[in-house]
C-alpha positions as MATLAB code, in Angstrom:
seq = 'MRWITARRRHPAAGYAVVLLMLVALGGGYAFLTGSGAAAAPVDGPSSESIAKGADLFARNCATCHGLEAQGTSVAPSLIGVGAAAVDFQVSTGRMPAKQNDAEQARKPLAPDFTGPDGPANIRAVADYIQSLAGGPTIPTPAEMDLNGADVGRGQELFIANCAACHNFVGAGGALTYGKYAPALNQSTPTEIYEAMVTGPEAMPNFANSTLTPEDKRDIIAYVTGKSTENNPGGFSLGRVGPVTEGLVAFLGILFAVILAGMWITAKQHGKTTR';
ca = [
     195.654  131.233  105.712;
     193.355  134.158  105.235;
     190.663  132.136  106.825;
     192.179  131.277  109.571;
     193.648  134.471  110.700;
     190.036  136.222  110.006;
     188.649  133.842  112.831;
     191.825  133.602  115.441;
     190.316  136.694  116.733;
     186.791  135.058  117.377;
     186.145  134.800  121.615;
     186.032  131.091  121.182;
     189.370  130.646  119.665;
     191.193  130.335  122.331;
     188.314  127.731  123.991;
     188.923  125.560  120.378;
     193.167  125.920  120.875;
     192.514  124.685  124.553;
     190.021  122.016  123.227;
     192.202  120.405  120.422;
     195.556  120.762  122.998;
     193.383  118.197  125.469;
     192.568  115.883  122.733;
     195.953  116.006  121.451;
     197.323  114.897  124.439;
     195.131  112.807  125.925;
     195.649  111.029  122.107;
     198.577  110.842  122.776;
     198.722  109.330  126.276;
     196.587  107.001  124.922;
     198.845  105.314  122.647;
     201.913  105.090  124.545;
     199.888  103.034  127.126;
     198.006  100.712  124.802;
     195.080  101.935  126.623;
     193.251  102.746  122.924;
     193.690   98.997  122.563;
     191.308   96.484  123.689;
     191.174   95.792  127.078;
     192.065   92.005  127.787;
     189.505   89.865  129.795;
     190.196   89.866  133.583;
     189.950   85.998  135.517;
     188.133   86.976  138.570;
     185.669   85.085  140.744;
     182.518   84.447  139.117;
     179.635   85.945  140.561;
     178.217   81.968  140.986;
     181.222   81.508  143.083;
     180.749   84.448  145.353;
     177.168   83.348  146.172;
     177.911   79.812  146.911;
     180.905   81.182  149.276;
     178.289   83.532  151.076;
     176.044   80.754  151.585;
     179.165   78.826  153.217;
     180.070   81.691  155.068;
     176.712   81.695  156.768;
     176.598   78.396  156.994;
     180.134   77.665  158.738;
     181.765   81.516  159.803;
     178.980   83.679  160.430;
     178.884   82.617  163.983;
     181.803   84.352  165.108;
     182.820   86.172  162.302;
     179.421   88.263  162.281;
     176.621   87.568  159.025;
     178.674   90.375  156.968;
     182.369   89.239  158.397;
     182.012   92.366  160.360;
     183.915   90.589  162.960;
     182.105   90.323  166.426;
     183.656   90.257  170.339;
     185.057   86.614  169.649;
     186.599   87.166  166.067;
     188.054   89.636  164.340;
     186.292   90.797  161.113;
     187.538   89.716  157.758;
     186.750   92.593  155.797;
     190.319   93.248  153.863;
     191.921   89.712  155.088;
     191.734   88.768  151.130;
     191.387   85.353  149.903;
     194.744   84.097  150.777;
     193.828   83.942  154.884;
     190.889   82.245  153.983;
     192.307   79.654  152.227;
     195.110   79.213  154.912;
     193.543   78.879  157.420;
     190.602   76.692  156.002;
     192.658   74.305  154.004;
     194.480   73.622  157.188;
     191.371   73.149  159.311;
     192.285   75.556  161.348;
     188.897   77.323  161.004;
     186.167   77.186  161.802;
     187.389   76.662  165.200;
     185.842   74.618  167.754;
     186.861   76.908  170.582;
     189.084   80.085  171.269;
     192.119   78.782  172.098;
     195.409   80.827  172.391;
     196.156   79.548  169.178;
     194.003   77.778  166.439;
     195.536   74.286  165.962;
     196.083   72.230  162.225;
     193.080   69.439  162.266;
     191.061   67.130  160.150;
     188.821   70.089  158.008;
     184.927   70.412  158.627;
     182.816   68.392  156.872;
     181.577   71.368  153.840;
     185.139   71.681  153.266;
     186.368   68.071  152.451;
     185.769   65.312  149.737;
     185.272   66.107  146.175;
     183.495   69.463  146.303;
     186.391   70.638  149.730;
     188.658   72.388  147.914;
     186.371   74.115  145.174;
     184.547   75.038  148.281;
     186.892   76.693  150.144;
     187.877   78.664  147.185;
     184.385   79.781  146.993;
     184.800   81.347  150.575;
     188.139   82.872  149.709;
     186.543   84.607  146.498;
     183.688   85.494  148.746;
     185.654   87.180  151.285;
     188.193   88.445  148.471;
     185.109   90.152  147.134;
     184.557   92.248  149.963;
     187.502   94.765  150.558;
     190.412   92.905  148.914;
     193.828   91.656  150.230;
     196.314   88.586  149.359;
     195.644   86.584  146.261;
     196.003   82.728  146.624;
     199.399   82.726  144.296;
     199.102   81.109  141.205;
     201.233   78.306  140.346;
     203.344   80.421  138.126;
     204.266   81.939  141.931;
     204.716   78.770  143.541;
     207.201   77.152  140.422;
     210.038   76.342  142.734;
     212.460   75.855  139.773;
     215.709   78.080  140.096;
     214.759   78.470  143.617;
     218.018   79.330  145.396;
     217.964   76.756  148.309;
     221.047   78.313  149.878;
     220.059   81.721  150.248;
     216.747   80.340  151.215;
     218.090   79.313  154.472;
     219.686   82.700  154.904;
     216.303   84.310  154.593;
     214.757   82.143  156.822;
     217.218   81.744  159.722;
     217.284   85.961  159.365;
     213.393   86.408  159.203;
     212.023   82.777  160.801;
     214.350   80.964  162.729;
     213.343   82.683  165.988;
     210.486   81.414  166.121;
     209.793   78.762  164.163;
     213.623   76.887  164.908;
     216.111   77.025  162.473;
     215.072   73.615  160.218;
     210.902   75.076  160.879;
     210.415   72.204  163.641;
     208.225   75.204  165.661;
     208.615   76.444  168.975;
     206.611   77.797  171.874;
     206.113   81.989  172.423;
     204.210   83.823  174.794;
     200.800   83.574  176.465;
     200.097   80.158  175.081;
     200.838   80.654  171.120;
     203.606   78.633  169.609;
     205.303   78.545  166.466;
     203.575   75.618  164.689;
     206.138   73.216  163.127;
     206.426   73.382  158.930;
     207.041   69.749  157.940;
     203.182   69.088  157.416;
     203.109   72.391  155.604;
     202.637   72.718  151.292;
     204.551   75.346  149.364;
     201.312   77.397  149.390;
     200.541   77.292  152.470;
     203.977   78.824  153.612;
     203.598   81.425  150.887;
     199.775   82.461  152.050;
     201.294   82.759  155.525;
     204.427   84.879  154.625;
     201.711   86.961  153.194;
     198.877   87.436  155.545;
     200.488   86.493  158.709;
     198.298   84.042  160.439;
     198.050   84.285  164.470;
     201.155   85.903  166.026;
     203.325   85.474  162.657;
     203.894   89.332  161.244;
     203.169   88.872  157.060;
     205.824   89.953  155.225;
     205.487   92.365  152.451;
     207.318   92.502  148.969;
     209.031   95.274  149.995;
     210.160   93.317  153.032;
     210.620   89.500  150.875;
     210.562   89.445  147.753;
     208.171   87.029  145.509;
     211.874   85.433  145.025;
     212.852   85.472  148.311;
     209.383   83.730  149.276;
     210.677   80.986  146.787;
     213.960   80.676  148.166;
     212.252   80.275  151.564;
     210.380   77.663  150.380;
     212.407   75.768  148.584;
     214.579   75.904  151.879;
     211.573   74.649  154.435;
     209.938   72.034  151.798;
     213.978   70.473  151.344;
     214.322   70.225  155.297;
     211.076   68.433  155.929;
     212.192   65.925  153.534;
     215.209   64.946  153.554;
     216.882   62.448  155.787;
     218.511   62.229  159.255;
     221.540   60.868  158.691;
     221.758   59.568  162.447;
     218.710   57.594  162.204;
     216.644   59.838  164.834;
     215.878   62.786  164.357;
     214.988   63.657  168.571;
     212.438   66.536  167.210;
     215.088   68.050  165.199;
     215.649   70.832  167.503;
     219.326   71.235  167.272;
     222.207   70.525  169.629;
     220.026   71.368  173.013;
     217.919   68.521  172.547;
     220.770   66.130  171.570;
     222.860   67.243  174.423;
     219.953   66.610  176.991;
     219.512   63.221  175.619;
     223.333   62.801  175.853;
     223.280   64.229  179.505;
     220.334   61.920  180.471;
     222.240   58.803  179.152;
     224.926   59.508  180.730;
     223.209   60.222  184.027;
     221.485   57.231  183.777;
     224.749   54.955  183.083;
     226.463   56.497  186.715;
     223.296   55.436  188.490;
     223.261   52.159  187.061;
     227.153   51.859  188.073;
     226.672   53.361  191.399;
     223.440   50.440  192.033;
     226.333   47.877  191.001;
     228.770   49.042  192.805;
     226.444   49.419  195.964;
     225.021   45.409  195.280;
     228.641   44.369  195.209;
     230.090   46.208  198.770;
     226.542   44.650  200.287;
     227.624   41.566  199.269;
     230.718   41.329  200.600;
     229.765   42.929  203.967;
     227.419   40.360  204.330;
     229.512   37.666  203.934;
];
């Protein structure tokens, strides 16, 4: 104690106390947060995949989007769009685009993205774009697990957030300026999820603060269920609801009335000629 008492008036004593307090606070924080433990390895794209993606990007995408994905006068920048946007656009054949239309429709995939190496090549381009500035990632199998999804709640969420454009059964519909909301009957769960988090074309993106991952899975379960269920009447009529059904009924009745009028006219004409 005398040793401490004799040295507490030393000019450096105050600095030593502050240093000891900082070390103690840092050690306590590391203990509570677990930062002192060995860091777990982070799974991410390899440098080989990124390099391969850069080469594929230069061959298939750079003409419109620029050599550094910075965008041009005919196509937007891809910096920050994330791997999910690339996977959605390329795996559905929307990109690379053949021409700059108001809406890019689903079409056959480009040669580099077909065949046995197609999925790996798409993933490589996605890894390259992700490496530029991050963004929404491709959903994992766990995120796409629909076991336990609430289809009824998914229907409510779909009608509230999606039916205005996609129709209440996902049959699609026309929008303004030549755009349209595509039908969802060919879309996979992964494509639907990626569309919700990236907002392709005229579609808004739905952050987790707007639709939680559970909400998205419920919506996907509803959409995929609707696309596979049978039509009780035998004919789907586009599955766009009572407007189409009413139109078919009106045209059918109108056709029957015309036939009846022609038959009555023919009968009257026959009586007159006699």
